[in-house]
PLY file of the C-alpha trace (Angstrom):
ply
format ascii 1.0
element vertex 49
property float x
property float y
property float z
element edge 48
property int vertex1
property int vertex2
end_header
-131.71 190.02 -64.48
-129.83 191.51 -62.25
-126.97 189.66 -60.50
-125.79 190.24 -56.99
-122.00 188.79 -57.51
-121.17 190.86 -60.97
-118.41 193.69 -60.08
-118.22 193.21 -56.05
-114.93 191.71 -54.81
-116.79 190.24 -51.92
-118.45 187.74 -54.80
-115.66 187.78 -57.38
-112.14 187.12 -58.34
-109.97 188.44 -61.13
-108.12 185.95 -62.94
-104.72 188.30 -65.08
-103.16 186.50 -67.99
-102.81 186.45 -71.37
-106.35 184.95 -72.85
-106.13 186.32 -76.40
-108.58 183.53 -78.85
-110.71 181.93 -76.30
-113.98 182.26 -75.70
-116.03 182.31 -72.81
-117.42 178.87 -73.55
-113.11 177.87 -73.14
-112.53 179.69 -70.27
-115.31 178.42 -68.71
-114.40 174.21 -68.78
-110.95 175.68 -68.33
-112.37 177.36 -64.97
-114.69 174.21 -64.30
-110.95 171.79 -64.22
-108.55 173.77 -62.28
-111.13 174.41 -59.28
-114.30 172.76 -57.77
-115.61 176.57 -56.69
-118.90 177.16 -58.26
-119.31 179.81 -60.49
-121.86 181.55 -61.34
-120.82 182.75 -64.44
-117.27 183.57 -66.27
-116.83 187.32 -67.65
-114.43 187.94 -69.59
-112.97 191.49 -70.82
-110.53 194.04 -71.22
-109.46 196.24 -68.02
-107.35 198.44 -69.47
-105.23 199.71 -66.79
0 1
1 2
2 3
3 4
4 5
5 6
6 7
7 8
8 9
9 10
10 11
11 12
12 13
13 14
14 15
15 16
16 17
17 18
18 19
19 20
20 21
21 22
22 23
23 24
24 25
25 26
26 27
27 28
28 29
29 30
30 31
31 32
32 33
33 34
34 35
35 36
36 37
37 38
38 39
39 40
40 41
41 42
42 43
43 44
44 45
45 46
46 47
47 48
């Protein structure tokens, strides 16, 4: 299944900071608690840039 939001800046939100030790479920819960925005999914990936 292809998602139209993945990798497109107009449909994405990037969060930076030390998230070492947190898994996807914990990050998703924090995002849902902190904002009223409706997210389709949360992806945790390391950017070497």
